[in-house]
N, CA and C atoms as a LAMMPS dump frame, in Angstrom:
ITEM: TIMESTEP
0
ITEM: NUMBER OF ATOMS
591
ITEM: BOX BOUNDS ff ff ff
-5.0000000000000000e+02 5.0000000000000000e+02
-5.0000000000000000e+02 5.0000000000000000e+02
-5.0000000000000000e+02 5.0000000000000000e+02
ITEM: ATOMS id mol type element x y z
1 1 1 N -470.178 -289.137 -466.462
2 1 2 C -469.416 -288.328 -465.076
3 1 3 C -470.297 -288.41 -463.99
4 2 1 N -471.861 -288.251 -464.251
5 2 2 C -472.504 -288.256 -463.117
6 2 3 C -472.344 -289.735 -462.208
7 3 1 N -472.438 -290.719 -463.046
8 3 2 C -471.967 -292.047 -462.399
9 3 3 C -470.95 -291.648 -461.271
10 4 1 N -469.808 -291.542 -462.092
11 4 2 C -468.548 -291.301 -460.984
12 4 3 C -468.754 -290.397 -459.911
13 5 1 N -469.309 -289.381 -459.945
14 5 2 C -469.838 -288.611 -458.753
15 5 3 C -470.422 -289.264 -457.869
16 6 1 N -471.524 -289.967 -458.311
17 6 2 C -472.361 -290.955 -457.362
18 6 3 C -471.737 -292.063 -456.497
19 7 1 N -470.832 -292.674 -457.443
20 7 2 C -469.695 -293.653 -456.742
21 7 3 C -468.845 -292.959 -455.715
22 8 1 N -468.079 -291.972 -456.029
23 8 2 C -467.241 -291.195 -455.199
24 8 3 C -467.932 -291.008 -454
25 9 1 N -469.305 -290.253 -454.269
26 9 2 C -470.047 -289.75 -452.846
27 9 3 C -470.176 -291.051 -451.958
28 10 1 N -470.685 -292.145 -452.66
29 10 2 C -470.814 -293.225 -451.833
30 10 3 C -469.74 -293.687 -451.063
31 11 1 N -468.785 -293.875 -451.789
32 11 2 C -467.304 -294.281 -450.99
33 11 3 C -466.828 -293.326 -449.983
34 12 1 N -466.976 -291.866 -450.207
35 12 2 C -466.707 -291.037 -449.185
36 12 3 C -467.678 -291.122 -448.157
37 13 1 N -468.755 -291.166 -448.099
38 13 2 C -469.782 -291.196 -447.284
39 13 3 C -469.629 -292.241 -446.484
40 14 1 N -469.21 -293.222 -446.874
41 14 2 C -468.545 -294.622 -446.273
42 14 3 C -467.47 -294.33 -445.495
43 15 1 N -466.637 -293.615 -445.949
44 15 2 C -465.275 -293.214 -445.102
45 15 3 C -465.734 -292.58 -443.974
46 16 1 N -466.555 -291.612 -444.069
47 16 2 C -466.88 -290.48 -443.185
48 16 3 C -467.517 -291.169 -441.701
49 17 1 N -468.529 -292.111 -442.398
50 17 2 C -469.216 -292.925 -441.168
51 17 3 C -468.407 -293.775 -440.24
52 18 1 N -467.13 -294.438 -440.958
53 18 2 C -466.544 -295.212 -440.533
54 18 3 C -465.352 -294.526 -439.326
55 19 1 N -465.226 -293.226 -439.979
56 19 2 C -464.169 -292.583 -439.264
57 19 3 C -464.66 -291.589 -438.215
58 20 1 N -466.134 -291.402 -437.969
59 20 2 C -466.615 -290.77 -436.964
60 20 3 C -467.431 -291.854 -436.056
61 21 1 N -467.595 -293.066 -436.438
62 21 2 C -468.428 -294.051 -435.558
63 21 3 C -467.619 -294.243 -434.186
64 22 1 N -466.207 -294.128 -433.877
65 22 2 C -465.815 -294.101 -432.691
66 22 3 C -466.109 -293.342 -431.773
67 23 1 N -466.437 -292.004 -432.409
68 23 2 C -467.074 -290.868 -431.367
69 23 3 C -468.184 -291.028 -430.729
70 24 1 N -468.811 -292.31 -431.194
71 24 2 C -470.343 -292.673 -430.623
72 24 3 C -470.078 -293.756 -429.685
73 25 1 N -468.863 -294.374 -429.661
74 25 2 C -468.874 -295.437 -428.841
75 25 3 C -468.388 -295.279 -427.443
76 26 1 N -469.138 -296.336 -426.557
77 26 2 C -469.292 -296.221 -425.02
78 26 3 C -467.753 -296.233 -424.572
79 27 1 N -467.663 -295.968 -423.525
80 27 2 C -466.416 -296.044 -422.641
81 27 3 C -465.893 -297.365 -422.803
82 28 1 N -464.632 -297.414 -422.949
83 28 2 C -463.907 -298.638 -423.244
84 28 3 C -463.411 -298.999 -424.628
85 29 1 N -464.228 -298.077 -425.523
86 29 2 C -463.818 -298.484 -427.091
87 29 3 C -462.587 -297.607 -427.234
88 30 1 N -461.584 -298.131 -428.137
89 30 2 C -460.236 -297.376 -428.7
90 30 3 C -460.063 -297.564 -429.665
91 31 1 N -460.127 -296.495 -430.96
92 31 2 C -459.95 -296.686 -432.126
93 31 3 C -458.379 -297.135 -432.341
94 32 1 N -457.642 -297.295 -431.493
95 32 2 C -456.297 -297.624 -431.512
96 32 3 C -456.106 -299.058 -431.609
97 33 1 N -456.982 -299.616 -430.427
98 33 2 C -457.085 -301.193 -430.078
99 33 3 C -457.952 -301.882 -430.916
100 34 1 N -459.239 -301.122 -430.959
101 34 2 C -460.4 -301.874 -431.654
102 34 3 C -460.488 -301.573 -432.934
103 35 1 N -461.083 -302.315 -433.507
104 35 2 C -461.511 -302.54 -435.128
105 35 3 C -462.584 -301.819 -435.43
106 36 1 N -462.792 -301.51 -436.824
107 36 2 C -464.187 -300.936 -437.386
108 36 3 C -465.475 -301.723 -437.124
109 37 1 N -465.099 -303.136 -437.057
110 37 2 C -465.871 -304.181 -436.805
111 37 3 C -466.556 -303.981 -435.401
112 38 1 N -465.722 -303.823 -434.493
113 38 2 C -466.29 -303.528 -433.074
114 38 3 C -466.943 -302.237 -433.03
115 39 1 N -466.745 -301.312 -433.669
116 39 2 C -467.644 -300.081 -433.701
117 39 3 C -469.198 -300.412 -434.067
118 40 1 N -469.31 -301.535 -434.939
119 40 2 C -470.397 -302.052 -435.254
120 40 3 C -470.681 -303.411 -434.57
121 41 1 N -470.339 -303.482 -433.494
122 41 2 C -470.7 -304.847 -432.725
123 41 3 C -471.89 -305.063 -432.194
124 42 1 N -472.243 -306.373 -432.163
125 42 2 C -473.6 -306.591 -431.6
126 42 3 C -473.748 -305.899 -430.175
127 43 1 N -475.041 -305.264 -429.818
128 43 2 C -475.096 -304.522 -428.482
129 43 3 C -474.76 -303.25 -428.32
130 44 1 N -474.065 -302.727 -429.372
131 44 2 C -473.629 -301.595 -429.232
132 44 3 C -474.724 -300.322 -429.575
133 45 1 N -475.179 -299.522 -429.031
134 45 2 C -476.204 -298.46 -429.197
135 45 3 C -476.268 -297.752 -430.592
136 46 1 N -475.052 -297.29 -430.852
137 46 2 C -474.712 -296.557 -432.033
138 46 3 C -473.922 -297.44 -433.171
139 47 1 N -474.317 -298.654 -433.128
140 47 2 C -473.515 -299.445 -434.175
141 47 3 C -473.943 -299.286 -435.565
142 48 1 N -475.257 -298.687 -435.48
143 48 2 C -475.662 -298.3 -437.048
144 48 3 C -474.771 -297.583 -437.783
145 49 1 N -473.953 -296.895 -437.181
146 49 2 C -473.078 -295.554 -438.038
147 49 3 C -471.958 -296.4 -438.68
148 50 1 N -471.206 -297.532 -438.233
149 50 2 C -470.189 -298.347 -438.908
150 50 3 C -471.08 -298.954 -439.629
151 51 1 N -472.148 -299.634 -439.305
152 51 2 C -472.989 -300.671 -440.181
153 51 3 C -473.167 -299.806 -441.693
154 52 1 N -473.69 -298.484 -441.36
155 52 2 C -473.995 -297.761 -442.592
156 52 3 C -472.763 -297.647 -443.337
157 53 1 N -471.523 -297.348 -442.759
158 53 2 C -470.225 -297.208 -443.525
159 53 3 C -469.767 -298.657 -444.058
160 54 1 N -470.215 -299.679 -443.715
161 54 2 C -469.819 -300.909 -444.355
162 54 3 C -470.684 -301.215 -445.406
163 55 1 N -472.062 -300.91 -445.302
164 55 2 C -472.903 -301.062 -446.604
165 55 3 C -472.923 -300.008 -447.543
166 56 1 N -472.538 -298.883 -447.195
167 56 2 C -472.149 -297.872 -448.203
168 56 3 C -470.812 -298.133 -449.038
169 57 1 N -469.949 -298.767 -448.341
170 57 2 C -468.687 -299.301 -449.232
171 57 3 C -468.815 -300.424 -449.91
172 58 1 N -469.89 -301.265 -449.588
173 58 2 C -470.118 -302.574 -450.412
174 58 3 C -470.837 -302.003 -451.739
175 59 1 N -471.891 -301.461 -451.391
176 59 2 C -472.559 -300.771 -452.543
177 59 3 C -471.815 -300.001 -453.768
178 60 1 N -471.046 -299.213 -453.01
179 60 2 C -469.954 -298.298 -453.945
180 60 3 C -469.224 -299.21 -454.814
181 61 1 N -468.702 -300.152 -454.378
182 61 2 C -467.413 -300.844 -454.837
183 61 3 C -468.468 -301.763 -456.085
184 62 1 N -469.556 -302.257 -455.584
185 62 2 C -470.383 -302.991 -456.575
186 62 3 C -470.845 -302.353 -457.797
187 63 1 N -471.322 -301.031 -457.473
188 63 2 C -471.41 -299.97 -458.511
189 63 3 C -470.191 -299.435 -459.391
190 64 1 N -469.081 -299.628 -458.675
191 64 2 C -467.872 -299.287 -459.429
192 64 3 C -467.395 -300.455 -460.389
193 65 1 N -467.664 -301.628 -459.931
194 65 2 C -467.396 -302.864 -460.472
195 65 3 C -468.243 -303.078 -461.927
196 66 1 N -469.739 -302.521 -461.843
197 66 2 C -470.373 -302.436 -462.986
198 66 3 C -470.022 -301.584 -464.105
199 67 1 N -469.305 -300.418 -463.599
200 67 2 C -468.91 -299.363 -464.708
201 67 3 C -467.367 -299.898 -465.084
202 68 1 N -466.731 -300.563 -464.349
203 68 2 C -465.39 -300.657 -464.641
204 68 3 C -464.905 -302.359 -465.263
205 69 1 N -465.756 -303.253 -465.163
206 69 2 C -465.569 -304.662 -465.307
207 69 3 C -464.903 -304.854 -466.848
208 70 1 N -464.981 -303.867 -467.84
209 70 2 C -464.41 -304.019 -468.971
210 70 3 C -463.154 -303.738 -468.857
211 71 1 N -462.521 -302.957 -468.058
212 71 2 C -461.215 -302.482 -467.866
213 71 3 C -460.57 -303.616 -467.005
214 72 1 N -461.376 -303.715 -465.652
215 72 2 C -460.699 -304.885 -465.027
216 72 3 C -460.682 -306.123 -465.121
217 73 1 N -461.466 -306.676 -466.502
218 73 2 C -461.509 -308.145 -466.768
219 73 3 C -462.364 -308.74 -465.881
220 74 1 N -462.508 -310.128 -466.251
221 74 2 C -463.446 -311.002 -465.743
222 74 3 C -463.107 -310.993 -464.29
223 75 1 N -461.927 -311.758 -463.916
224 75 2 C -461.209 -311.874 -462.623
225 75 3 C -461.328 -310.668 -461.549
226 76 1 N -460.842 -309.715 -462.155
227 76 2 C -460.892 -308.432 -461.362
228 76 3 C -462.352 -307.663 -461.022
229 77 1 N -463.057 -308.038 -461.92
230 77 2 C -464.459 -307.77 -461.671
231 77 3 C -465.08 -308.838 -460.624
232 78 1 N -464.961 -309.917 -460.876
233 78 2 C -465.413 -310.984 -459.674
234 78 3 C -465.054 -310.749 -458.235
235 79 1 N -463.504 -310.569 -458.49
236 79 2 C -463.287 -310.584 -456.831
237 79 3 C -463.555 -309.164 -456.259
238 80 1 N -463.552 -308.032 -457.05
239 80 2 C -464.148 -306.8 -456.377
240 80 3 C -465.351 -306.942 -456.115
241 81 1 N -466.322 -307.587 -456.94
242 81 2 C -467.719 -307.703 -456.747
243 81 3 C -467.878 -308.478 -455.433
244 82 1 N -467.028 -309.445 -455.317
245 82 2 C -467.026 -310.301 -454.035
246 82 3 C -466.722 -309.425 -452.876
247 83 1 N -465.611 -308.454 -452.801
248 83 2 C -465.254 -307.417 -451.836
249 83 3 C -466.554 -306.818 -451.385
250 84 1 N -467.4 -306.299 -452.369
251 84 2 C -468.371 -305.601 -452.262
252 84 3 C -469.59 -306.25 -451.353
253 85 1 N -469.989 -307.443 -452.136
254 85 2 C -471.033 -308.355 -451.522
255 85 3 C -470.617 -308.855 -449.986
256 86 1 N -469.211 -309.231 -449.617
257 86 2 C -468.906 -309.384 -448.455
258 86 3 C -469.181 -308.145 -447.457
259 87 1 N -468.544 -307.188 -447.962
260 87 2 C -468.563 -305.862 -447.265
261 87 3 C -470.121 -305.573 -446.731
262 88 1 N -470.974 -305.907 -447.253
263 88 2 C -472.609 -305.771 -447.186
264 88 3 C -472.701 -307.05 -446.038
265 89 1 N -472.29 -308.059 -446.2
266 89 2 C -472.494 -309.042 -445.376
267 89 3 C -471.887 -308.674 -443.775
268 90 1 N -470.783 -308.021 -444.085
269 90 2 C -470.087 -307.571 -442.498
270 90 3 C -471.045 -306.579 -441.94
271 91 1 N -471.806 -305.691 -442.74
272 91 2 C -472.994 -304.919 -442.383
273 91 3 C -474.025 -305.64 -441.665
274 92 1 N -474.415 -306.669 -442.379
275 92 2 C -475.452 -307.213 -441.781
276 92 3 C -475.294 -308.172 -440.308
277 93 1 N -474.253 -309.028 -440.726
278 93 2 C -473.729 -309.895 -439.429
279 93 3 C -472.571 -309.138 -438.946
280 94 1 N -472.839 -308.639 -437.573
281 94 2 C -471.74 -308.242 -436.551
282 94 3 C -471.263 -309.054 -435.616
283 95 1 N -469.943 -308.77 -435.599
284 95 2 C -469.048 -309.416 -434.472
285 95 3 C -469.485 -309.199 -432.907
286 96 1 N -469.023 -309.626 -432.157
287 96 2 C -469.224 -309.718 -430.797
288 96 3 C -468.598 -308.518 -430.113
289 97 1 N -469.011 -307.875 -429.158
290 97 2 C -468.585 -306.779 -428.58
291 97 3 C -467.172 -306.796 -427.951
292 98 1 N -466.276 -305.893 -427.835
293 98 2 C -465.122 -305.867 -427.124
294 98 3 C -465.415 -306.185 -425.629
295 99 1 N -466.522 -305.72 -425.147
296 99 2 C -467.164 -305.793 -423.82
297 99 3 C -467.414 -307.351 -423.495
298 100 1 N -466.46 -308.084 -422.866
299 100 2 C -466.921 -309.601 -422.585
300 100 3 C -468.022 -309.698 -421.558
301 101 1 N -468.434 -308.618 -420.825
302 101 2 C -469.727 -308.924 -420.374
303 101 3 C -470.945 -308.771 -421.033
304 102 1 N -470.758 -308.429 -422.376
305 102 2 C -472.153 -308.101 -423.28
306 102 3 C -472.308 -309.273 -424.007
307 103 1 N -473.745 -309.664 -423.849
308 103 2 C -473.946 -311.094 -424.667
309 103 3 C -474.304 -311.046 -426.129
310 104 1 N -474.027 -312.116 -426.78
311 104 2 C -473.81 -311.774 -428.236
312 104 3 C -474.255 -313.343 -428.921
313 105 1 N -474.443 -313.309 -430.285
314 105 2 C -474.901 -314.402 -430.934
315 105 3 C -473.6 -314.8 -431.428
316 106 1 N -473.429 -316.107 -431.308
317 106 2 C -471.834 -316.509 -431.826
318 106 3 C -472.12 -316.912 -433.083
319 107 1 N -473.495 -317.388 -433.708
320 107 2 C -473.307 -317.604 -435.002
321 107 3 C -473.4 -316.447 -435.875
322 108 1 N -473.952 -315.453 -435.444
323 108 2 C -473.734 -314.042 -436.417
324 108 3 C -472.109 -313.611 -436.279
325 109 1 N -471.69 -314.052 -435.106
326 109 2 C -470.246 -313.551 -434.98
327 109 3 C -469.253 -314.222 -435.887
328 110 1 N -469.549 -315.601 -436.077
329 110 2 C -469.016 -316.365 -436.83
330 110 3 C -469.063 -316.02 -438.368
331 111 1 N -470.303 -315.681 -438.929
332 111 2 C -470.814 -315.084 -440.065
333 111 3 C -469.781 -313.729 -440.441
334 112 1 N -469.621 -312.837 -439.469
335 112 2 C -469.139 -311.799 -439.642
336 112 3 C -467.528 -311.93 -439.886
337 113 1 N -467.001 -312.922 -439.191
338 113 2 C -465.606 -313.282 -439.316
339 113 3 C -465.374 -313.798 -440.54
340 114 1 N -466.134 -314.605 -441.068
341 114 2 C -466.077 -315.263 -442.373
342 114 3 C -466.026 -314.173 -443.455
343 115 1 N -467.143 -313.393 -443.478
344 115 2 C -467.224 -311.99 -444.326
345 115 3 C -466.064 -310.937 -444.345
346 116 1 N -465.606 -310.916 -443.083
347 116 2 C -464.401 -309.978 -442.987
348 116 3 C -463.176 -310.575 -443.649
349 117 1 N -462.874 -312.021 -443.548
350 117 2 C -461.719 -312.674 -444.174
351 117 3 C -461.74 -312.642 -445.578
352 118 1 N -463.016 -312.952 -446.101
353 118 2 C -463.283 -313.155 -447.565
354 118 3 C -463.276 -311.561 -447.944
355 119 1 N -463.39 -310.252 -447.464
356 119 2 C -463.31 -308.936 -447.936
357 119 3 C -461.583 -308.785 -448.088
358 120 1 N -460.805 -309.084 -447.284
359 120 2 C -459.489 -309.228 -447.73
360 120 3 C -459.067 -309.769 -448.52
361 121 1 N -459.742 -311.404 -448.819
362 121 2 C -459.194 -312.047 -449.806
363 121 3 C -459.415 -311.639 -451.179
364 122 1 N -460.739 -310.949 -451.162
365 122 2 C -461.155 -310.721 -452.549
366 122 3 C -460.646 -309.271 -452.943
367 123 1 N -460.075 -308.366 -452.128
368 123 2 C -459.424 -307.126 -452.454
369 123 3 C -458.098 -307.617 -452.727
370 124 1 N -457.304 -308.565 -452.287
371 124 2 C -455.976 -308.913 -452.849
372 124 3 C -455.926 -309.495 -453.89
373 125 1 N -456.83 -310.24 -454.072
374 125 2 C -456.696 -311.036 -455.476
375 125 3 C -457.391 -310.116 -456.611
376 126 1 N -458.266 -309.414 -456.214
377 126 2 C -458.718 -308.379 -457.192
378 126 3 C -457.893 -307.221 -457.508
379 127 1 N -456.893 -306.789 -456.834
380 127 2 C -456.081 -306.016 -457.353
381 127 3 C -454.858 -306.953 -458.183
382 128 1 N -454.55 -307.95 -457.645
383 128 2 C -453.452 -308.757 -458.389
384 128 3 C -454.007 -309.175 -459.776
385 129 1 N -455.271 -309.511 -459.832
386 129 2 C -455.932 -309.811 -461.127
387 129 3 C -455.697 -308.555 -461.934
388 130 1 N -455.953 -307.298 -461.646
389 130 2 C -455.812 -306.31 -462.51
390 130 3 C -454.368 -305.771 -462.847
391 131 1 N -453.578 -306.221 -461.625
392 131 2 C -452 -305.894 -461.963
393 131 3 C -451.555 -306.796 -463.056
394 132 1 N -451.996 -308.263 -462.825
395 132 2 C -451.856 -309.158 -464.146
396 132 3 C -452.312 -308.821 -465.316
397 133 1 N -453.522 -308.239 -465.342
398 133 2 C -454.275 -307.918 -466.698
399 133 3 C -453.212 -306.819 -467.39
400 134 1 N -453.011 -305.798 -466.65
401 134 2 C -452.233 -304.529 -467.014
402 134 3 C -450.968 -305.092 -467.501
403 135 1 N -450.104 -305.814 -466.849
404 135 2 C -449.039 -306.445 -467.406
405 135 3 C -449.035 -307.09 -468.674
406 136 1 N -449.966 -308.032 -468.921
407 136 2 C -450.372 -308.82 -469.995
408 136 3 C -450.639 -307.854 -471.257
409 137 1 N -451.234 -306.715 -471.035
410 137 2 C -451.696 -305.659 -471.896
411 137 3 C -450.515 -304.754 -472.155
412 138 1 N -449.161 -304.937 -471.523
413 138 2 C -448.081 -304.183 -471.678
414 138 3 C -448.235 -302.63 -471.125
415 139 1 N -449.177 -302.555 -470.163
416 139 2 C -449.39 -301.214 -469.56
417 139 3 C -448.775 -301.212 -468.33
418 140 1 N -448.264 -299.93 -468.055
419 140 2 C -447.35 -299.755 -466.61
420 140 3 C -448.144 -300.022 -465.479
421 141 1 N -447.239 -300.76 -464.789
422 141 2 C -447.869 -300.866 -463.191
423 141 3 C -447.988 -300.033 -462.627
424 142 1 N -449.09 -299.582 -461.944
425 142 2 C -449.178 -298.444 -460.959
426 142 3 C -448.633 -298.521 -459.593
427 143 1 N -447.935 -297.62 -459.243
428 143 2 C -447.312 -297.794 -457.788
429 143 3 C -448.566 -298.186 -456.604
430 144 1 N -449.8 -297.308 -456.967
431 144 2 C -450.688 -297.631 -456.014
432 144 3 C -451.332 -298.961 -455.872
433 145 1 N -451.316 -299.522 -457.099
434 145 2 C -451.633 -300.928 -457.118
435 145 3 C -450.526 -301.992 -456.438
436 146 1 N -449.244 -301.658 -456.614
437 146 2 C -448.415 -302.276 -455.425
438 146 3 C -448.441 -301.982 -454.029
439 147 1 N -448.791 -300.693 -453.638
440 147 2 C -448.887 -300.231 -452.36
441 147 3 C -450.206 -301.089 -451.727
442 148 1 N -451.26 -301.114 -452.602
443 148 2 C -452.346 -301.72 -452.173
444 148 3 C -452.153 -303.322 -451.941
445 149 1 N -451.509 -303.905 -452.624
446 149 2 C -451.226 -305.457 -452.636
447 149 3 C -450.195 -305.646 -451.542
448 150 1 N -449.133 -304.822 -451.235
449 150 2 C -448.385 -304.833 -449.988
450 150 3 C -448.995 -304.651 -448.639
451 151 1 N -450.099 -303.62 -448.632
452 151 2 C -450.773 -303.371 -447.473
453 151 3 C -451.841 -304.624 -446.984
454 152 1 N -452.196 -305.505 -448.107
455 152 2 C -452.838 -306.509 -447.578
456 152 3 C -452.367 -307.594 -447.083
457 153 1 N -450.99 -307.633 -447.358
458 153 2 C -450.113 -308.457 -446.407
459 153 3 C -449.624 -308.095 -445.081
460 154 1 N -449.058 -306.754 -445.293
461 154 2 C -448.501 -306.126 -444.108
462 154 3 C -449.269 -305.875 -442.87
463 155 1 N -450.423 -305.399 -443.366
464 155 2 C -451.42 -304.721 -442.156
465 155 3 C -451.902 -306.244 -441.313
466 156 1 N -452.647 -307.106 -442.102
467 156 2 C -453.128 -308.292 -441.249
468 156 3 C -452.013 -308.654 -440.516
469 157 1 N -450.672 -309.008 -440.755
470 157 2 C -449.779 -309.47 -439.944
471 157 3 C -449.307 -308.513 -438.865
472 158 1 N -449.297 -307.238 -439.063
473 158 2 C -449.368 -306.202 -438.064
474 158 3 C -450.212 -306.104 -437.008
475 159 1 N -451.445 -306.457 -437.516
476 159 2 C -452.49 -306.529 -436.387
477 159 3 C -452.419 -307.735 -435.749
478 160 1 N -451.89 -308.878 -436.011
479 160 2 C -451.479 -310.364 -435.273
480 160 3 C -450.384 -309.818 -434.299
481 161 1 N -449.177 -309.274 -434.672
482 161 2 C -448.036 -309.245 -434.007
483 161 3 C -448.154 -308.124 -433.078
484 162 1 N -448.739 -306.912 -433.223
485 162 2 C -448.959 -305.804 -432.449
486 162 3 C -450.61 -305.497 -432.352
487 163 1 N -451.48 -306.433 -431.72
488 163 2 C -452.615 -306.561 -431.339
489 163 3 C -453.157 -305.379 -430.666
490 164 1 N -452.418 -304.583 -429.608
491 164 2 C -452.603 -303.512 -429.268
492 164 3 C -452.851 -302.262 -430.1
493 165 1 N -452.427 -302.195 -431.313
494 165 2 C -452.623 -301.385 -432.459
495 165 3 C -453.356 -301.932 -433.53
496 166 1 N -454.425 -302.771 -433.435
497 166 2 C -455.03 -303.384 -434.238
498 166 3 C -455.869 -302.608 -434.983
499 167 1 N -456.466 -301.684 -434.088
500 167 2 C -457.405 -300.456 -434.937
501 167 3 C -456.804 -299.559 -435.938
502 168 1 N -455.455 -299.206 -435.327
503 168 2 C -454.756 -298.389 -436.062
504 168 3 C -454.362 -299.141 -437.457
505 169 1 N -453.96 -300.35 -437.596
506 169 2 C -453.421 -301.026 -438.561
507 169 3 C -454.536 -301.232 -439.512
508 170 1 N -455.868 -301.808 -439.13
509 170 2 C -456.794 -301.942 -439.895
510 170 3 C -457.521 -300.779 -440.396
511 171 1 N -457.28 -299.436 -439.956
512 171 2 C -457.865 -298.241 -440.238
513 171 3 C -456.865 -298.062 -441.581
514 172 1 N -455.934 -298.142 -441.401
515 172 2 C -454.585 -297.97 -442.846
516 172 3 C -454.944 -298.897 -443.767
517 173 1 N -455.525 -299.878 -443.328
518 173 2 C -455.914 -300.811 -444.578
519 173 3 C -457.127 -300.339 -445.251
520 174 1 N -458.165 -299.927 -444.61
521 174 2 C -459.274 -299.399 -444.921
522 174 3 C -459.045 -298.025 -446.005
523 175 1 N -458.042 -297.044 -445.378
524 175 2 C -457.719 -296.038 -446.14
525 175 3 C -456.842 -296.274 -447.342
526 176 1 N -456.056 -297.322 -447.493
527 176 2 C -455.475 -297.892 -448.463
528 176 3 C -456.73 -298.173 -449.771
529 177 1 N -457.489 -298.895 -449.304
530 177 2 C -458.509 -299.532 -449.977
531 177 3 C -459.685 -298.451 -450.589
532 178 1 N -459.984 -297.597 -449.628
533 178 2 C -460.562 -296.185 -450.149
534 178 3 C -459.954 -295.582 -451.258
535 179 1 N -458.443 -295.252 -451.252
536 179 2 C -457.83 -294.699 -452.119
537 179 3 C -457.637 -295.235 -453.241
538 180 1 N -457.669 -296.693 -453.293
539 180 2 C -457.424 -297.411 -454.25
540 180 3 C -458.737 -297.308 -455.353
541 181 1 N -459.909 -297.353 -454.58
542 181 2 C -461.04 -297.447 -455.54
543 181 3 C -461.379 -296.128 -455.791
544 182 1 N -461.116 -295.13 -455.159
545 182 2 C -461.551 -293.719 -455.582
546 182 3 C -460.48 -293.415 -456.862
547 183 1 N -459.274 -293.913 -456.886
548 183 2 C -458.575 -293.942 -457.834
549 183 3 C -459.067 -294.33 -459.275
550 184 1 N -459.896 -295.591 -459.046
551 184 2 C -460.48 -296.161 -460.055
552 184 3 C -461.884 -295.717 -460.628
553 185 1 N -462.483 -294.896 -459.656
554 185 2 C -463.481 -293.926 -460.033
555 185 3 C -462.952 -292.723 -460.884
556 186 1 N -461.837 -292.36 -460.759
557 186 2 C -461.376 -291.008 -461.342
558 186 3 C -461.775 -291.036 -462.873
559 187 1 N -461.461 -292.192 -463.753
560 187 2 C -461.54 -291.932 -465.237
561 187 3 C -463.319 -291.881 -465.511
562 188 1 N -463.93 -292.168 -464.365
563 188 2 C -465.122 -292.237 -464.657
564 188 3 C -465.9 -290.757 -464.354
565 189 1 N -465.049 -289.805 -463.936
566 189 2 C -465.182 -288.311 -463.547
567 189 3 C -464.757 -287.65 -464.805
568 190 1 N -464.165 -288.011 -465.829
569 190 2 C -463.961 -287.225 -467.227
570 190 3 C -464.978 -287.671 -468.054
571 191 1 N -465.073 -286.982 -469.227
572 191 2 C -466.078 -287.303 -470.219
573 191 3 C -465.564 -288.267 -471.143
574 192 1 N -464.421 -288.236 -471.385
575 192 2 C -463.634 -289.342 -472.308
576 192 3 C -463.487 -290.781 -471.708
577 193 1 N -463.746 -291.764 -472.205
578 193 2 C -463.587 -293.118 -471.927
579 193 3 C -461.981 -293.751 -471.985
580 194 1 N -461.469 -293.806 -471.099
581 194 2 C -459.749 -294.153 -471.159
582 194 3 C -459.668 -295.613 -471.078
583 195 1 N -460.043 -296.606 -471.713
584 195 2 C -460.003 -298.049 -471.309
585 195 3 C -458.543 -298.577 -471.015
586 196 1 N -457.71 -297.814 -471.163
587 196 2 C -456.369 -298.388 -470.918
588 196 3 C -455.827 -297.967 -469.448
589 197 1 N -456.623 -297.242 -468.618
590 197 2 C -456.699 -297.137 -467.25
591 197 3 C -456.489 -298.046 -466.443
C-alpha cells in the first residue's frame, strides 16, 4: 500500500508541476497554443518547473512498471518502461523556445523531439499490449484503455490540424495518461493483490 501511495504522489506532483508551469512563463506564452515542452524550453528562466514535472512523471511510471510488470506482461512493461525513460529524456533535453529571437541548441532540440515522439509511441503500444493481454486472458476490456488508445491517435492529429490549440490538445493527452496510470496504481493501494486487474 505504501508503494502505491508513493507512486500516486509522484504522478500527482508531476501533474501539479505541469499544470502550474504556465503561470511562470514570460509574456508571449499561451497554454492554449503552446505545449508543455515549450514551458520547459531552452532559455526559459523557470523552465525547471515543467522539467521537474517530466522527471517525476518518468520516475513514477518506471516505479509503477516495477510493481505491475507481472500483470502487464513483458511487452506492456517494456513499452511503459520506455515511456518513463523517454519522459526523463524529455526533461534532460529541452525543445527550442516559442520565441524565435531566443538562441537554442539545435541538437538538444532534436533529442527532445525524438524523446517526445517515442513517449507517444510507447504509451500507445503499451496500452495496446495490455488490452491484448487482457483479451487473451478472457478479461473484460476496460473503457479507460479504449479511451487512452483513442486519445493517442485523436489528440496528435488534432494538434496538427488545429495547431492554434496544440497546447489544449496536448494537455488533454497528458490528462488521459495521468488518469490511466493512476488507475493502474489503484490495485496497489489495497492490501490484497488482484492480478486480474
